[in-house]
N, C-alpha and C positions, 0 to 999 in steps of 0.2 A: 356781739360778744364773740371773741375768739375762743373757741372751746376744743381742747385737745382730746377729743373723744373719751375713751375711759380713763384719761389722765385729768379730766375736768379742767381746772386752772392750775394743776400742780405738776410734779415731776415724777409721779408714780402711779400706778394703776390703783383705782380705788373700787371698793364693793359697789355693785349695781345700784344699791339703795342710796349711797352718797351721791353718785352721778345724778340719778333720777330726782332726788330732793333738791339738789343743787339748781337743775334746770327749772324745776318748778318755781323755787324760790326767786330765781333770777327773772323768770318770766313775769311773775307777780310784782316784782320790783321796777319792771318797764323795759326789759330787753325784748326787742321784736324780731331781731335776726340773730340766729346761732350759726356762726361760721365754723363748721365742725371738720376737724381733720384728724389723721392718725400719723404719728411720726414715721411709721414705716409704709404707709399707703395700705395697711392692712384693713380690708373692709369690716372684718368682725370687730376690730377695735373701735369702729364708729356706730355699729348697730344700735347699741343702747341709747346712745346720745341722739341719734336721729330719731329713734322710735319715741322717745320721751318728748322731744321737741315738737313732734307731730301731734302727740297727745295734748300739748299745751294750746295748739292752734297757732303757734308762731312759726315764723319762715326758718325753714332748715336749708342752710347753705352748705352743702356737702363739698368738700374740696379733694383735689388730687395735688399732691406736691411735686413740684417740678424738680428734677435733677438730672444730670447728664447733659446730653446735647444730641438732639433729635436730628441735627444736620450732619453729624459724624457717623458714617456708617459702621465705623469700628467699635462704637459703643452702643451695641444693640440691646442691652439688658433693659434700658428705659427707652424703648422705640415709640414712634408715633403711634403704632398699633397698641402698645401697652397703655398709652394715656386714653386712647378713644375707647378701648375695652373697659378701663377702669371707670371712665365716665358712664358708660352705658349702665354699668352695674349700680352705680350711685343713683342714677335716674330710676332704676328698677326700685331701689330702696325707698323712693318716695321723696327725694330731694326736690325742693322748689327752685334752687339756683345752683349751678356748678360753679364752685371757686377753682381758679388756678392759683396755687399758693406758691409763688416763685420765692422763697424765703431767702435764697442766697443771691438773687439777681443774676441767675445762670441763663435766663431765657433770652437769647439774643434776637435782634429785631426780625431777621428773616425766618428764625424758628418760631417766633410768635405768630407771624403771618400764617405760617404753614399749619401750626398747632390750631389756632383759632378757626381757621377756614375748614380743617378737618372735622373739628368738633361740631361746627355749625351744620355740616352736611349729615352728622351722625346722630345728634341728639336735639331734642326741642326745648332743653331748659336755657333760660338766660345765662350768659357766661360773664363772669366776674374775675378780672384778673388783678392780682396782687403781686407787685414786683418791688424790687429795691434797686437803688441808683448806684450801688457801690462801684460797679465798672464804668460809669459814665455814659452807659448806652440806654439808661432807663427811659428817657424821652423818646428814643427811636423806637424802643420796643413797644411802648404805648401807642404811638402813632401807626406803627405797622399792624398792631392788633386792631386799632380802629378801622384801618383800611380793610381788614378781614371781616369785620362785623361784630367785634367784641361789644358787649352791652354796657358793662360797668368797668371802670378802672379806678384804682387807688392812686391818689397823689397827695401831695403836701403842699401848703402855701410855700411860695418860693423862698421865703426867708427861713423856713424850716425843713427845705427839701435837699435832696442831694445826697452823695456819699451813702451811708448805711440807711439813710431815710428814704423816702419815696421820691419819685420824679416829680418835677416842679409843676404844680397846678396852673399858675398863671401863664407859664409858657406853653403848656399843652393847649389851654384855652385859646391862646393867641395864634398857635400854629393851625388850629381847626376853624378858625373864623372864616366865613364865606365859603365853606366847603359843605358837602353833604354830610359831614359828621360835626357840624357846628354845634357847640355845647349850649349856647344861648346864655351863657354866664357873662355878666357885665365886668369887664377887665377893670374898670376904674374902682368898683366896688371891692373886688377881691385884692386890689392893690392896697387899699386902706387897711384890710385885714392883715395883709402880709407884713405891712409896716408896723403894725401893733406887735407881731410876734418878733419882728428885728428887735424890739426893745426887750422882750421877754427872754428870748434865747440865752443871752449871756448869764442869766440867773442860774441856769442849769448846765453851765459850761463843764462841770466837773464830771457830767455824764456823757460827754462826747466821745466818740471813737479815737480820736487823735489823728485820723485821717485828714490830710489838707486837700486832697484831690481825688478824683475817681481813679480807681486802679484795675486793670484788666486782669491781675493776678488772682481775682476772684474766681475767674474760670478755671484756674489750676488749683486753688485750695478748696473751694467750694464751701466756704464758712458763711453761715447765714448772717444776715446783717445785723440782727439783735446780738448775736453770739459775738461777732467782731467787736462790738462795743464793750463787751465785757471781758473778752478773752486776754487782752493786754494786762488790765489790772489784776486779773486772777494769776497770770503767770508771774507778774511782779511780786505778788503776795507770797510766792515760793521762793523768791530770790533768784528768778531766773529771767528778769527783765532783759539782761543782755543776750538771752537766747531765744528771743521772741521769734526771730526768723527760723530758727532751728525747729521751734515748737509748730509753726505754720508748716514747715516741710514735712514734720512728723504726722501732723494732722492728715496731710494727704496720704501718708504712707499707711497710717492706721486705718483709713478709709478703704484702702485697697486691700489690706490684710483682712478686713471684715468681709470683703466681697463686694465692696461698692454698695453702700446702703443709702436710703434717703435720710437726709440729716436736717433735722429739725426738732425742737424741743420735744421730748427729752433724748431722742437719739443722737442729736448733735452734741448735747452735753456729754454723752458717753465718749464720742470721738474726741472731744476737747480734753476731758478729764484723762483719757488713756494716752492721749499724746503728751501731756505734761507729765504724767507718771513715767512714761517710758524715757523722756529727755532727763528727767531727775535720776532715774535708776540705770541710765546708760544701757537701755534696751533698744533693740531693733528688731523688725520682723524676722531677720535671720537669727537672731540669738535668743528670742523670747521664750522659746520652748525649753531651752536649757536654763537660762538665768533666772526665769519667771517662777520656777517650781516652788521656791521658799517664799515668795513675796505675796503680801495680801493686796490684791488688786482693788481699785476703788468701788465703791458700792454701786455706782452707775453701771460698771462693767458687770458685776455680779448679777444685777437686776436684768440687764440685756440678756446675757447668756442663759439666764434661768427662764427667759421667755416672758418675763414680767413687763416688757415694752411691746409684746407682741411677736409676730413671726416675720422676719424679713424676707423679700422675694429671694429665692434660691437657697434659702436656709441658712443655718449657722456653719462656719468652719469647725468641723467636728474637733480637731486636736486642740485648737485654741480654746474651744468651749470647755473641754475637759481640763485644760490647764487652769483655766480662771475659776471654774466652780470647785476643783479640788474635792469631788466626791459627791457634791450637791446634784439632785436629780432635776434636770430642766422640765418644764410643761410645754405641751404642744397645744394647749386649748386657750380659750380666752380667760385671762387671769380673774375676771369677775365672776366666772363660773365656780371657782374654787374659794374665793375669798368670803369669809363670813361676813353677814351684814353687820354694819356698825350699829351698835346699841346707843341710840341718842339720848335715851333716858339716864344711862350711866354717865354720858357725858354732862347733862345737865346737873346731876348730882355733884360731879366732880367740881364743876365751875361753881356751884353754889357753895359748897363746903370750903374750897380752897380761896375763892375770890368774892365770896358773898355776892355773886352776880345773879341777878334774875335773868338767866339766859333764854334769849329768843331763839327761833329756829336759825336764823342767820348766824347767831353767836356759835351755835352747835355745829353748824356746818363749817364755819371758819375754823373751829378746833379739829373737826374731823379731817379737813384738807391740811391744815398746817398746825399741827398740835403745838410744837415748840415755839413757832413764830406767834402763835396767837396768845400763848401764855406769856412771852416776852412783851407782848403789846399790852397785856392786862397789867403787868407788873410796872412797865413804863407809866402806864395812865395813872395807876395808883400812886406812884412815886411824883409825877411832875403834873398831873391833871390832864385835861383835854387840851392839847396844843393844835387842833385842827383848824382853829380860827385864825391862828397866826399866819401872815403871809409868808411866801417862800423865802425872800431875801432876808427877812428877820429870822426865820426858822434855821436856815443854812449858816448865816453869817453873824447873827446877833446885831446889837447897835453899840456904837462907841459912846463915851461920856459926852453929854450935852446934845445928843441926837434925840429925836422924837419919832414914835411910831404910832400908828392906830392899829386897834384891834376890834374888829366888830363881832362882838359875842352873839349877837342875835340882830334882827332887822330893827333898825332904829336905836340900838344901844351900842354905843362906841367908846371904847377906852382910849384916851390919849395919854400915851405913856412916855415919859422922858427920863432917861438914865442920867442921873446927877452925878454920882461919883462911885467908883470901885475902890474900896479900901485896900490897904496892904494885906497881904497873907499873913496870918499868925502862925506861931510854932506848931499849932494844932492843925494847920492846913485849912482854916476857914477865912472867908473875907466877909467884911460888912459892905453890904450894896445899899446905896441910897438912890431913890427914884421918886418920881411923881406920877400919881394917876389922877387925871383930870384936875390937876392943879394941887392935889393934896399930897403932902409929903409921906413917903413909906420908906421903911427900912426892913431888910432882911438879912440874916447871916445864912451863908451858903459855904458848903465845901468846895474847895478849889480842886477840880478834877485832875489838873495838871501838876498839882502839888506833890512832891515825893520827899518825905522826910530822909535825912541823912541816917542810914543804917549801914551796918557793916554789909560789905557785898557778900550776896549769897553764891554759893558755888553749885553750879549746874552738874548733876551727875549725868555721865554718858554710859549707854548700855554697851557692854563688851560683845562685839559681833560674834567672838569665838566662843562664848558662853551661853549655852541653850537656856540657862535659868534666868538670864536677864532678857527683857523684852523692851525695846526702844521704839520711839516714834517714827514711822516711815515717812511721815510729811510734817511739815510745819504747820501749826494751826492751833486751834482751840479744842480742848478736851470737851466734847459736847455731852457725853454720856459715859458712865463707868457701870458696867454690867455684872461686875463680881466684886466680892468681898474678900478680905484676907481670911484664909482658911477654907474657903471654897475649893472643891475638887473640880478640875477642868479636864477636858479631853482636847487632843490635837485638833486644830482646826476651829475650835470653839471662839466665838467673839468674846473679847474681854472689855473692849472699850471703843468708842467712837471718836474719831478726830475730824473736825470739820474745817475747811479753808475755802472761802469764797464759793459756796454752794457744793463743794466736792467733799463728799463724806468717805472715810475709809475706815473700815473695821479693823482694829489690831487683834489678831488672832493668836491662840496658843500654839507654839511650835512643837508641843509634845503633851503627852498626858502628865498631870501633876497637881500640886496644891499651891495656892496663892499664898505666899509668905508675906509679901508686903506691897502696898500700893504707894507710889511716891509722888502722885500728882492728885489733883482734885478737880471736879467739873468746873468749867469756865476758866481754867488755867491755860495760858498760852505756852506752847512747848516748841521746841526746836527739832529738826530732823536728828535722830540718833539719840535724843534725850531718853534717859532711863525712866520708864513708866512704872514697872513692876518687877518683882522677882518671884520665881517659883522654885519649887525643889522636885 
């Protein structure tokens, strides 16, 4: 399991009891190795996760995240000495394995040799290298690491490898045959498996990064492989698809503005959110101190500068921290020391009362980690049933009239389903759907989700930027939460509602003291940039 230290498998710091309970539950479910890292390489951010993993008797693979370039003497913040000293500290904390997490594929081949060689001389732990092949140099990096004595490397079957994925397994195995680092893996056997995934990969094409070849620009932008796959659709969701290159350039400038930080979830999300935010609002590192005074920054930026993601090497840029926080007080300790423990019994009661769910420990942990996502999941399941038995092509794309699919609901029990006919949409927006289940005719009536009745065009109201009593949306997205009601008194800087777009959450805040006169949107509603959300007096 990949575990983000105090972030567990989420994007925020959780109370210590959540992290500990999650590790216990995961160990009980069969997780044997916990690969633990902190998004800023802050050792205190890993201490609870490492401690609890050791208590379970499972393997703790503590990671140091690689960034920068140890071959470049001008970039001395993350030097070879820095990585060796961090590794020694992780060994002292009880780690069984040292992980090198090269999430952006920045570890160049000769740097890999130098790094692994130095670590082998200084620590006694097995060394596990994880890298991405975005640059096209991934196989060379793995081979040089092997030459230096690395113990474990991450690869992917050739048909699923390359680009933002891992270097190619079959090719690495072939390259090491008849050498002192021969893997002993049978090439014919793994070729069969690779061919299987050749057929499977197109099913998930919608999740591809869009890259057609390796790109050395990753060394310039330092965008992690997983984020690169998500960044373009996120940028497009803001209507900025034509400015994708500009966003990538801003990503680099934001990183420099922050003091060159380690970029991996959730710190990489902060850099990406801030880059999009700055491009959308015509901000630059040169004008942000002046133009950013009245702007509400993304939640990830607030969380970072509050210290809720941990403490970066070299500290925070103070002026920028004050600009983003707008009076909020940052912390300098591990967030888990301040967060109140989660009350699992109250979660159990909530899930029982609202969803009639006999909540297991796993259910309660799911809610503690992802409250909104878990509730959306329960609502979906209550509406549509359990679709987990449906295979991926049918789930993603459905079937056409005359087609047949199989759904295995349990071992030995298979439904053979044929879609016979989809009726025409009625004026009420419903369709009659005829199908067969194991040869028996069935018919249901469903609402057509694409149907839009002809209604008079509604007029979108826009906030007047010159009127302080009108508050508009700073980003396009979905109103995920409304925190106030008409008649409430609010203070300047108080959060009024949250807008979410592609995992980027932004708090809409009051620009002055006053009273809420009217709210013109509702939770779940899509809004556009500048759309009028509420009025105050």
